[in-house]
GULO-331573 format. One line per 8 residues: their letters; for each residue x, y, z of N, C-alpha, C. Coordinates in steps of 0.2 Angstrom, whole numbers, plus 5000, padded with zeros to 4 digits. Each point is the difference from the previous one (the first is absolute). Layout:
BEGIN
A) X,Y,Z,X,Y,Z,X,Y,Z ~ ...
***
This chain:
BEGIN
XXXXXXXX) 5965,5485,5865,4997,5000,5007,4993,5000,4999 ~ 4997,5004,4995,4993,5001,4999,4997,4993,4998 ~ 5004,4997,4995,4997,4993,4998,5000,4995,5005 ~ 5005,5000,5004,5001,4995,5006,4994,5001,5005 ~ 4998,5007,5001,4995,5001,5005,4993,4998,4997 ~ 4999,5002,4993,4994,4998,4997,4999,4992,5000 ~ 5006,4997,4999,4999,4992,5000,4998,4998,5007 ~ 5003,5002,5005,4998,4998,5007,4993,5002,5001
XXXXXXXX) 4998,5006,4998,4993,5002,5001,4995,4996,4996 ~ 5002,4998,4994,4995,4996,4996,4999,4993,5003 ~ 5006,4997,5002,4999,4993,5004,4996,5001,5006 ~ 5001,5005,5004,4996,5001,5006,4993,5001,4998 ~ 4998,5004,4995,4993,5001,4998,4997,4994,4998 ~ 5004,4995,4997,4997,4994,4997,4998,4996,5007 ~ 5005,4999,5004,4999,4996,5006,4994,5003,5005 ~ 5000,5007,5000,4995,5003,5004,4993,4999,4997
XXXXXXXX) 5000,5000,4993,4993,4999,4997,4998,4993,5000 ~ 5005,4996,5000,4999,4992,5000,4997,4999,5007 ~ 5003,5002,5005,4997,4999,5007,4993,5002,5000 ~ 4998,5006,4998,4993,5002,5000,4996,4996,4996 ~ 5002,4998,4994,4995,4996,4996,5000,4993,5002 ~ 5005,4997,5002,5000,4993,5002,4996,4999,5006 ~ 5001,5005,5005,4997,5000,5006,4992,5000,4999 ~ 4998,5005,4995,4993,5001,4999,4997,4994,4996
XXXXXXXX) 5003,4998,4995,4997,4996,4995,5003,4993,5000 ~ 5005,4999,5003,5004,4993,5000,5004,5000,4994 ~ 5005,4996,5000,5005,4999,4995,4997,4998,4994 ~ 4997,4994,5000,4997,4997,4994,4995,5004,4996 ~ 4997,5005,5004,4995,5004,4996,5003,5007,4998 ~ 5006,5001,5001,5004,5006,4998,5003,4999,4993 ~ 4998,5004,4995,5003,4999,4994,5006,5005,5000 ~ 5005,4998,4995,5006,5004,4999,4998,5007,4998
XXXXXXXX) 4995,5001,4996,4997,5007,4998,4998,5004,5006 ~ 4996,4997,5005,4998,5003,5006,5005,5002,5004 ~ 5005,4995,5001,5006,5001,5004,5004,5006,4997 ~ 5001,5001,4994,5003,5006,4997,4996,5006,5001 ~ 4994,5000,4999,4996,5006,5001,5000,5002,5008 ~ 5000,4995,5004,5000,5002,5008,5007,5003,5001 ~ 5005,4998,4997,5007,5002,5002,5001,5007,4996 ~ 4997,5001,4994,5001,5006,4996,5006,5000,4997
XXXXXXXX) 5002,4994,4997,5007,4999,4996,4998,4998,4993 ~ 5005,5001,4996,4999,4998,4993,5002,4993,4999 ~ 4998,4997,4995,5002,4993,4998,5007,4999,5001 ~ 5004,5005,4997,5007,4999,5000,5003,5001,5007 ~ 4998,5004,5004,5002,5001,5006,4999,4994,5004 ~ 4994,4997,4999,4998,4994,5004,5005,4994,4998 ~ 5001,4999,4994,5005,4994,4998,5007,5002,5001 ~ 5001,5006,5002,5007,5002,5002,5002,4997,5006
XXXXXXXX) 4995,5000,5005,5001,4997,5007,4997,4993,5001 ~ 4995,4998,4996,4997,4993,5002,4998,4997,4993 ~ 5001,4993,5000,4998,4997,4994,4993,4997,5000 ~ 4996,5001,5005,4993,4997,5000,4997,5002,5007 ~ 4993,4999,5000,4997,5002,5006,5002,4995,5005 ~ 5002,4994,4999,5002,4995,5005,5007,5002,5002 ~ 5004,5003,4996,5006,5003,5003,4999,5005,5005 ~ 4995,5005,4999,4999,5005,5004,4997,4997,5007
XXXXXXXX) 4996,4995,4999,4997,4997,5006,5006,4997,5004 ~ 5004,4996,4997,5005,4997,5004,5005,5004,5003 ~ 5002,5006,4997,5004,5005,5004,4996,5003,5006 ~ 4994,5002,4998,4996,5003,5005,4999,4995,5006 ~ 4998,4994,4999,4999,4995,5005,5006,4999,5005 ~ 5006,5000,4996,5006,4999,5004,5002,5006,5004 ~ 4999,5006,4998,5001,5006,5003,4995,5000,5007 ~ 4994,4999,4999,4995,5000,5005,5002,4995,5006
XXXXXXXX) 5001,4994,4997,5002,4994,5005,5006,5002,5004 ~ 5005,5003,4997,5006,5002,5004,4999,5005,5005 ~ 4995,5005,4998,4998,5005,5005,4997,4997,5006 ~ 4995,4996,4999,4997,4996,5005,5004,4996,5004 ~ 5005,4996,4997,5005,4996,5004,5004,5004,5004 ~ 5002,5006,4998,5005,5005,5003,4996,5002,5007 ~ 4994,5002,4999,4996,5002,5006,4999,4994,5005 ~ 4999,4994,4997,4999,4995,5004,5006,4998,5005
XXXXXXXX) 5006,5000,4996,5006,4998,5004,5002,5006,5005 ~ 4999,5006,4998,5001,5006,5004,4996,4999,5007 ~ 4994,4998,4999,4996,4999,5006,5002,4994,5004 ~ 5001,4995,4996,5002,4994,5004,5006,5000,5004 ~ 5005,5004,4997,5007,5001,5003,5000,5004,5007 ~ 4994,5003,5001,4999,5004,5006,4999,4996,5006 ~ 4998,4993,4999,4997,4996,5005,5004,4994,5002 ~ 5002,5000,5006,5004,4994,5003,4995,4995,5004
XXXXXXXX) 4994,5002,5000,4995,4996,5003,4996,4997,4995 ~ 4999,4993,5000,4996,4997,4995,4993,5002,4999 ~ 4996,5001,5005,4993,5002,5000,5000,5007,4997 ~ 5004,5005,5003,4999,5006,4997,5002,5001,4993 ~ 5005,4996,4998,5002,5000,4993,4994,4997,4995 ~ 4997,4995,5002,4994,4997,4996,4995,5005,5000 ~ 4998,5002,5006,4994,5005,5000,5001,5006,4996 ~ 5006,5003,5001,5002,5006,4997,5000,5000,4992
XXXXXXXX) 5002,4994,4998,5000,4999,4992,4993,5000,4998 ~ 4995,4997,5003,4993,5001,4998,4998,5007,5000 ~ 5001,5004,5005,4998,5007,5000,5004,5004,4995 ~ 5006,4998,4999,5004,5004,4994,4997,4998,4993 ~ 4998,4994,4999,4997,4998,4994,4994,5004,4999 ~ 4995,5000,5005,4994,5004,4999,5001,5007,4999 ~ 5005,5003,5003,5002,5007,5000,5003,5002,4993 ~ 5004,4995,4997,5003,5001,4994,4995,5000,4994
XXXXXXXX) 4996,4995,5001,4994,4999,4995,4996,5007,5000 ~ 4998,5002,5006,4996,5006,5000,5004,5006,4997 ~ 5006,5001,5001,5004,5005,4998,5002,5000,4992 ~ 5000,4994,4997,5001,4999,4993,4995,4995,4997 ~ 4994,5002,5000,4995,4996,4998,5000,4997,4993 ~ 5003,5004,4995,5001,4998,4993,5005,4995,5000 ~ 5006,5001,5003,5005,4995,5000,4998,4994,5004 ~ 4997,5000,5005,4998,4994,5004,4995,4996,4996
XXXXXXXX) 4995,5004,4996,4995,4996,4996,5003,4996,4995 ~ 5006,5003,4997,5003,4996,4995,5004,4994,5003 ~ 5003,5000,5006,5003,4995,5003,4995,4994,5002 ~ 4994,5002,5002,4995,4996,5003,4996,4996,4994 ~ 4999,5004,4995,4995,4997,4995,5003,4998,4994 ~ 5006,5002,4998,5003,4997,4994,5005,4995,5001 ~ 5000,4995,4995,5005,4995,5001,5007,5002,4998 ~ 5005,4999,5005,5007,5002,4998,5002,4997,4994
XXXXXXXX) 5005,5004,4997,5003,4997,4994,5004,4994,5001 ~ 4999,4995,4995,5004,4994,5001,5007,5001,4998 ~ 5004,4995,5002,5007,5001,4998,5002,5001,4993 ~ 4996,4997,4995,5002,5001,4993,4997,5007,4998 ~ 4996,5003,5004,4997,5006,4997,5003,5007,5002 ~ 4999,5005,4997,5004,5007,5002,4999,5001,5008 ~ 5005,5001,5003,5000,5002,5007,5000,4993,5004 ~ 4999,4995,4997,5000,4993,5004,5007,4999,5004
XXXXXXXX) 5005,5000,4997,5007,4999,5003,5001,5005,5006 ~ 4998,5006,4999,5001,5005,5005,4996,4999,5006 ~ 4993,4998,4999,4996,4998,5005,5002,4994,5004 ~ 5002,4995,4996,5003,4994,5003,5006,5001,5005 ~ 5004,5005,4998,5006,5001,5004,4998,5004,5006 ~ 4996,5005,4999,4997,5004,5006,4997,4995,5005 ~ 4996,4995,4998,4997,4996,5005,5005,4996,5003 ~ 5005,4997,4997,5006,4996,5003,5003,5004,5005
XXXXXXXX) 5002,5007,4999,5003,5004,5004,4996,5002,5006 ~ 4994,5001,4999,4995,5001,5005,4999,4995,5005 ~ 4999,4994,4997,4999,4994,5005,5006,4998,5004 ~ 5006,5002,4997,5006,4999,5004,5000,5004,5006 ~ 4998,5007,4999,5000,5004,5005,4995,4999,5006 ~ 4994,4998,4997,4995,4998,5005,5002,4993,5004 ~ 5003,4996,4997,5002,4993,5003,5005,5002,5005 ~ 5005,5005,4999,5005,5001,5004,4997,5003,5007
XXXXXXXX) 4995,5004,4999,4996,5003,5006,4996,4994,5004 ~ 4997,4996,4996,4996,4994,5003,5004,4995,5003 ~ 5006,4998,4997,5003,4994,5002,5002,5000,5008 ~ 5002,5005,5003,5002,5000,5007,4994,4998,5004 ~ 4994,5003,4998,4994,4999,5004,4997,4992,4999 ~ 5002,4998,4994,4998,4993,4999,5004,4995,5004 ~ 5007,5002,5000,5004,4995,5004,4998,5001,5008 ~ 4998,5005,5002,4998,5001,5007,4993,4997,5001
XXXXXXXX) 4997,4997,4995,4993,4998,5000,4995,5005,5002 ~ 5001,5006,4997,4995,5005,5001,4995,5000,4994 ~ 5003,5000,4994,4997,5000,4993,5000,4993,4997 ~ 4995,4999,4996,5000,4993,4997,5004,5000,4994 ~ 5003,4994,4999,5004,4999,4994,4995,4999,4994 ~ 4999,5005,4996,4996,5000,4994,5003,5002,4994 ~ 4998,4997,4994,5003,5002,4994,4998,5007,4998 ~ 5003,5003,4995,4999,5007,4999,4992,5001,4997
XXXXXXXX) 4998,4996,4996,4993,5001,4998,4995,4999,5005 ~ 5001,4995,5005,4995,4999,5005,5001,5006,5005 ~ 5006,5002,5001,5001,5006,5005,4996,5006,4997 ~ 5001,5002,4994,4996,5005,4997,4993,5000,5001 ~ 4997,4994,4998,4993,4999,5001,4997,5001,5007 ~ 5004,4997,5005,4998,5000,5007,5001,5008,5002 ~ 5005,5003,4998,5002,5006,5003,4996,5006,4997 ~ 4999,5000,4993,4997,5005,4997,4993,4999,4996
XXXXXXXX) 4999,4993,4999,4994,4998,4997,4993,5004,5002 ~ 4999,5000,5006,4994,5003,5002,5000,5008,4999 ~ 5006,5003,5001,5001,5007,4999,4999,5001,4992 ~ 5002,4996,4996,4999,5001,4993,4993,5000,4998 ~ 4996,4995,5003,4993,5000,4998,4997,5006,5003 ~ 5002,5003,5006,4997,5006,5002,5001,5005,4995 ~ 5006,5001,4997,5002,5005,4995,4995,4999,4994 ~ 4999,4994,4998,4996,4999,4994,4993,5003,5001
XXXXXXXX) 4997,4999,5006,4994,5003,5002,5000,5007,5000 ~ 5005,5003,5003,5002,5007,5001,5000,5003,4993 ~ 5004,4997,4995,5001,5003,4994,4993,5000,4996 ~ 4996,4995,5001,4994,4999,4997,4994,5005,5002 ~ 5002,5003,5006,4995,5005,5003,4995,4996,5004 ~ 5002,4994,5002,4995,4996,5004,5001,5001,5007 ~ 5006,5002,5002,5001,5000,5008,5006,5005,5001 ~ 4999,5004,5005,5006,5004,5002,5003,4997,5006
XXXXXXXX) 5006,4998,5000,5002,4996,5007,5001,5006,5005 ~ 4999,4998,5006,5001,5004,5006,5006,4998,5003 ~ 5003,5004,5005,5006,4999,5003,4999,4994,5004 ~ 4994,4999,5003,4999,4994,5004,5001,4994,4996 ~ 4997,5000,4994,5000,4994,4996,5007,4999,4998 ~ 5004,5005,4998,5007,4999,4998,5004,4997,5006 ~ 4999,5002,5006,5003,4997,5006,4998,4992,5000 ~ 4994,4999,4999,4997,4993,5000,5004,4996,4995
XXXXXXXX) 5001,5003,4994,5003,4996,4995,5008,4998,5002 ~ 5003,5005,5003,5007,4999,5003,5000,4994,5005 ~ 4995,5001,5005,5000,4994,5005,4998,4994,4997 ~ 4996,4999,4995,4998,4994,4996,5007,4997,4997 ~ 5004,5005,4997,5006,4998,4997,5005,4997,5005 ~ 5000,5003,5005,5005,4997,5006,4997,4993,5002 ~ 4994,5000,5001,4997,4993,5003,5001,4995,4994 ~ 5000,5002,4994,5001,4995,4995,5008,4998,4999
XXXXXX) 5004,5004,5002,5007,4999,4998,5005,4998,5006 ~ 4997,5001,5006,5004,4998,5006,5000,4993,5002 ~ 5005,4998,5003,4999,4993,5002,4995,4999,5006 ~ 4997,4994,5000,4994,4999,5005,5002,5002,5007 ~ 5007,4999,5002,5002,5001,5007,5002,5007,5001 ~ 5001,5004,4994,5002,5007,5001,4995,5005,5003
***
């Protein structure tokens, strides 16, 4: 029992330390030695749980992505009106980033793991499942000619691209977004995604 608990604690410490270090210094600038020092684990403990720094990043990225996607879908599922759904997701995105700045910074600034890299298959599957859920919400509004028929990448860019850029400025300490600005971002997303006649 003690060994199992220690194992879980060691893995958790590594992931928590990696989040702090990656968020502060970036993945490429983080060395394995600094990652172990941040986590407070031995070499043996580290390799018991992870094979490399890239393995830690892949697991951490997938965990953070799932948490964000869960929050997104939970918010989206509350809305049966297209405009309120679009605008509320922008507000939720900004709120989530404000509540989880280290996690948000990692999602926004780091390249996701590719399919052949550690965590890549998990991230790819998370994205497939996520886009299926978003598409299921979107499709009825598209058929009713309320929302535009856009591909997932373009949908993301039009919906959350400006909010992502605002978050970059926020995390860099260049600008603190106001509630009025967040509402304006939501309105801009709606205007970008609605059909011209809606």
